[in-house]
C-alpha positions in Angstrom: 1.6 10.2 -21.2 -0.1 13.3 -19.9 -0.6 12.0 -16.4 3.6 11.2 -16.3 4.2 14.7 -17.4 2.2 16.1 -14.6 3.5 13.6 -12.1 7.0 14.3 -13.0 6.1 18.0 -12.7 4.9 17.6 -9.1 7.9 15.8 -8.1 10.2 18.8 -9.5 8.1 21.1 -7.6 8.4 19.0 -4.3 11.9 19.4 -4.6 12.1 23.1 -4.7 9.4 23.1 -1.7 11.6 20.8 0.0 14.7 23.1 -0.4 12.7 26.4 0.6 11.7 24.5 3.7 15.4 23.4 4.4 17.1 26.7 4.0 16.4 28.4 7.1 18.1 26.1 9.8 21.4 26.2 8.2 21.5 29.8 7.3 20.5 31.0 10.6 23.9 32.4 11.5 24.0 34.1 7.9 20.7 35.9 8.6 21.7 37.0 12.1 24.8 38.5 10.7 22.9 40.1 7.7 20.6 42.4 9.9 23.1 42.3 13.1 21.0 40.5 15.3 21.4 37.7 18.0 21.0 34.1 17.4 18.1 34.5 20.2 16.5 37.5 18.3 16.7 35.7 14.5 14.9 32.7 16.0 11.6 34.5 15.9 11.6 33.9 11.9 10.8 30.1 12.8 7.6 31.3 14.5 6.9 33.4 11.6 7.2 30.8 9.1 5.1 28.4 11.3 2.3 30.9 11.7 2.4 31.5 7.9 2.4 27.7 7.4 -1.0 27.5 9.4 -2.9 30.5 7.8 -1.4 29.7 4.4 -2.9 26.1 4.7 -6.1 27.3 5.9 -6.4 29.8 2.8 -5.1 27.5 0.3 -7.8 24.8 1.4 -10.4 26.8 0.3 -8.7 28.4 -2.7 -8.0 25.0 -4.4 -11.8 24.1 -4.5 -12.5 27.6 -5.9 -9.7 28.2 -8.6 -8.1 25.7 -11.1 -5.4 24.1 -9.1 -2.4 25.0 -11.5 -3.4 28.6 -11.5 -3.1 28.9 -7.7 0.2 27.0 -7.5 1.7 29.5 -10.1 0.7 32.3 -7.9 2.3 30.7 -4.9 5.3 29.8 -6.6 5.8 33.2 -8.0 5.6 34.5 -4.1 8.1 32.1 -3.2 10.5 33.2 -5.8 10.0 36.7 -4.8 10.5 35.9 -1.2 13.9 34.1 -1.8 15.2 36.9 -4.0 14.4 39.2 -1.3 15.9 37.7 1.8 19.4 38.5 1.3 18.5 42.2 0.8 16.9 42.3 4.2 18.1 45.3 6.1 16.0 44.5 9.5 14.4 41.7 11.7 10.9 42.9 10.8 11.7 42.6 7.1 12.8 39.1 7.7 9.8 38.1 9.8 7.6 39.3 6.9 9.5 37.4 4.0 9.5 34.0 6.2 6.0 34.5 7.0 5.3 35.0 3.3 7.8 31.9 2.5 5.8 29.7 5.1 2.5 30.8 3.9 3.5 30.1 0.1 5.8 26.8 0.5 2.8 25.3 2.6 0.5 25.9 -0.2 2.7 24.5 -2.8 3.0 21.5 -0.6 -0.9 21.1 0.0 -1.6 21.8 -3.6 1.0 19.2 -4.7 -0.3 16.5 -2.6 -4.0 17.3 -3.6 -3.0 17.4 -7.3 -1.6 14.0 -7.1 -4.5 12.7 -5.2 -6.9 14.0 -8.0 -4.8 12.8 -10.6 -4.2 9.4 -9.6 -7.1 8.9 -7.3 -7.3 5.2 -5.8 -3.7 4.4 -7.3 -2.1 7.4 -5.4 -0.3 5.3 -2.8 3.2 5.1 -4.5 3.3 8.5 -6.2 2.3 10.5 -2.7 5.6 8.5 -1.4 7.9 9.6 -4.1 6.5 13.1 -3.9 7.5 13.1 -0.1 10.6 11.4 -0.8 11.3 14.6 -3.3 10.4 17.0 -0.5 12.9 15.4 2.1 15.6 15.4 -0.9 15.1 19.1 -1.0 15.4 19.3 2.6 18.7 17.5 2.4 20.0 19.3 -0.5 19.3 22.8 0.9 22.5 23.0 3.1 24.3 21.6 0.2 23.1 24.6 -1.9 24.0 27.0 0.5 27.6 25.6 1.0 28.0 25.3 -2.6 27.1 29.2 -3.2 29.8 29.9 -0.3 32.2 27.8 -2.3 31.8 29.9 -5.5 32.9 33.0 -3.5 29.5 34.2 -2.8 27.4 34.4 0.5 24.6 32.1 1.4 22.3 34.8 0.0 23.3 33.1 -3.6 22.1 30.0 -2.4 18.6 31.6 -1.9 18.8 32.8 -5.4 20.0 29.3 -6.8 16.8 27.7 -5.5 14.7 30.9 -6.6 16.1 30.2 -10.2 15.3 26.5 -10.1 11.7 27.2 -8.9 11.5 30.0 -11.5 10.9 27.2 -14.2 8.0 25.4 -12.5 5.3 28.3 -13.3 5.8 28.0 -17.1 5.7 24.4 -17.1 2.4 24.2 -15.0 0.8 26.9 -17.2 1.3 24.2 -20.1 -0.7 21.5 -18.3 -4.3 21.3 -17.6 -5.2 20.9 -13.6 -6.7 17.9 -12.3 -10.3 18.3 -10.9 -11.6 17.0 -7.8 -14.3 14.4 -8.2 -16.4 13.0 -5.5 -17.2 9.3 -5.0 -20.5 7.8 -6.2 -20.3 6.3 -2.7 -18.0 6.7 0.5 -16.6 4.0 2.3 -17.4 6.1 5.8 -21.0 6.8 6.1 -21.7 10.5 6.1 -22.6 10.6 9.7 -19.3 9.0 10.7 -17.3 11.3 8.2 -16.7 14.3 10.8 -15.3 11.9 13.5 -13.5 10.1 11.5 -11.7 13.1 9.8 -11.0 14.5 13.4 -9.6 11.1 14.3 -7.2 11.3 11.4 -6.3 15.0 12.0 -5.1 13.7 15.6 -2.7 11.2 14.0 -1.3 13.7 11.6 -0.9 16.3 14.5 0.9 13.9 16.9 3.2 12.4 13.8 4.3 15.8 12.5 5.2 16.8 16.3 7.2 13.8 17.0 9.2 13.9 13.4 10.1 18.0 14.1 10.9 17.5 17.7 13.5 14.7 16.7 14.6 16.9 13.8 14.8 20.0 15.8 16.1 18.8 19.1 18.4 15.6 18.7 21.5 17.7 18.3 20.8 19.7 21.3 20.2 16.5 23.1 23.5 15.0 21.9 25.5 18.2 22.9 23.9 18.2 26.3 24.7 14.3 26.6 28.5 14.8 26.0 28.8 14.8 22.1 30.8 17.2 20.1 29.2 19.7 18.1 30.2 18.4 15.0 29.2 14.7 15.4 25.9 16.0 17.0 25.2 18.6 14.3 25.5 15.5 11.7 22.7 13.4 13.4 20.0 15.4 11.8 21.5 14.5 8.4 21.4 10.7 9.1 18.0 11.1 10.3 16.9 12.5 7.3 19.0 10.2 4.9 17.3 7.4 6.7 13.9 9.1 6.3 14.5 9.5 2.7 15.8 5.9 2.2 12.6 4.4 4.1 10.3 6.4 1.7 12.3 4.9 -1.5 12.0 1.5 0.0 8.4 1.7 1.0 7.6 2.5 -2.7 8.7 -1.0 -3.4 7.0 -2.5 -0.3 3.7 -1.1 -1.1 3.2 -3.4 -3.8 2.9 -6.3 -1.5 1.4 -4.6 1.8 -1.3 -2.3 2.3 -0.7 1.4 3.6 -2.6 0.4 7.0 -0.2 -2.9 7.4 3.0 -0.3 6.7 1.9 2.2 9.5 1.6 -0.5 12.0 5.4 -1.5 11.2 6.5 2.2 11.4 4.7 3.0 15.0 6.4 -0.2 16.1 9.8 1.0 14.9 9.5 4.6 16.1 8.4 3.1 19.6 11.2 0.7 19.7 13.4 3.7 18.8 12.4 5.8 21.8 12.8 2.8 24.0 16.3 2.2 22.9 17.1 5.7 23.4 16.0 5.1 27.4 17.3 1.5 28.1 20.5 0.9 25.8 23.8 2.0 25.3 23.4 2.4 21.2 25.1 5.0 19.5 22.8 8.4 18.6 23.9 7.6 15.1 22.1 4.3 15.2 19.0 5.7 17.1 18.5 8.7 14.4 18.9 6.2 11.6 16.1 4.2 13.2 13.9 7.1 14.0 14.0 8.5 10.6 13.0 4.8 9.3 10.2 4.9 11.8 9.1 8.6 10.5 10.0 7.6 6.8 6.5 6.8 5.1 4.4 7.5 7.9 2.8 10.4 6.5 2.6 9.4 2.7 1.2 6.0 3.8 -1.5 7.9 6.4 -2.5 10.1 3.5 -3.2 7.4 0.9 -5.3 5.6 3.9 -7.3 8.7 4.4 -7.7 8.9 0.5 -9.0 5.8 0.4 -11.6 6.2 2.9 -12.8 9.5 2.3 -12.9 12.2 -0.1 -10.3 14.9 0.4 -11.2 18.2 -1.3 -9.4 21.5 -0.8 -11.0 22.2 2.4 -10.2 19.0 4.0 -6.4 18.8 2.6 -6.2 22.6 4.1 -7.0 21.6 7.4 -4.6 18.6 7.2 -1.7 21.2 6.6 -3.2 23.2 9.2 -2.5 20.5 11.7 0.9 19.7 10.2 1.7 23.6 11.0 0.3 23.2 14.6 2.1 19.9 15.2 5.5 21.4 13.9 4.8 24.4 16.5 3.6 22.8 19.6 5.5 19.9 20.6 8.9 21.2 19.7 7.9 24.6 21.3 7.2 22.6 25.0 10.4 20.7 24.1 12.9 23.3 25.6 11.0 24.0 28.7 10.7 20.2 29.4 14.4 19.8 29.2 15.0 22.8 31.2 12.6 21.5 33.8 13.5 17.7 33.9 17.1 17.8 32.5 18.3 16.4 28.9 17.4 12.9 30.0 13.4 13.9 29.9 14.0 13.9 26.2 13.7 10.2 25.1 10.7 10.0 27.5 8.9 12.6 25.7 9.6 10.9 22.3 8.3 7.5 23.6 5.1 9.5 25.0 4.4 11.0 21.5 5.2 7.8 20.0 2.5 5.8 22.2 0.0 8.7 21.7 0.5 8.5 17.8 -0.3 4.7 18.1 -3.1 4.9 20.6 -4.7 7.7 18.2 -4.0 5.4 14.9 -5.6 2.4 16.6 -8.8 4.4 17.3 -8.7 5.7 13.6 -8.1 2.0 12.4 -10.9 0.8 14.7 -13.3 3.3 13.5 -12.6 2.3 9.7 -11.9 -1.5 10.3 -14.8 -2.5 7.7 -12.5 -1.1 5.0 
């Protein structure tokens, strides 16, 4: 029973983490107005958050090995709450940059910690639990714009939406304090021999880096692609929602599917969907809504399945999990940042080819990892 209480608590925590991550994009115009900055100037907060993600993941990886997991999570959640409360009081771009750096560093610590606590709690049986955890995260991302709209509907500004998320997150430290932290237990024998652990882990990090780049490039650029391809702004904006709806439903469906298939088989299926979705953009006249739904399905359970697979072949302690989330931060920074210059240099028609290249590289790097661990 204690296991299920903690499991439910991590799910609730990931709803908050997803909402924190999802607030920035929809509130960008509000933030620009708050400090009287242009949209071009305010976009630097994305970079601040991404750098916060990378450094926060590096620090979290070491701290979770040294401190009790729940104690560090409580500290990070309190920092998240403080950051959310302060954002609407921002008076300058510098203040916003500092706050979103803080939110990036602390939200990724909650993200890494939640994944780690779930792995340490459920060990080899973690597959479905990690998938539901990530379903909660993507649900939080989807809820964030609705919270902001609700805040405005009540006669307040978007700032009240930040406070609503902070109010919800405030419950979590008290609940975590009452529960014991799961502990890392090294396996008696490793599936991957000690001599091959480093190379295998690097191969795994390569897949993670490429996957996050693929997902964030779609989510960050499909609206711009649609507008530049002649779609109207409203229908183009809603493509991201369709992408995340499909991604969340795919995660939900995969929880059931994982009873009959292994994460390894699931990853092959998701790669096939991702590649075919990219090819569909190039060769067919399919609607962008259909393509967004198909690509969302391809991305859906990839991360949780890959995470579960890695856990089944090697021990994931705090340090290793920290490196995983550093790669997530780099993936979210590199490919999406290169997309704008690529579109500018080769026109908007280069976007589907970029997605196909990323999907093919993902498949090749996964095949390399799978061949290295074929005995498993």
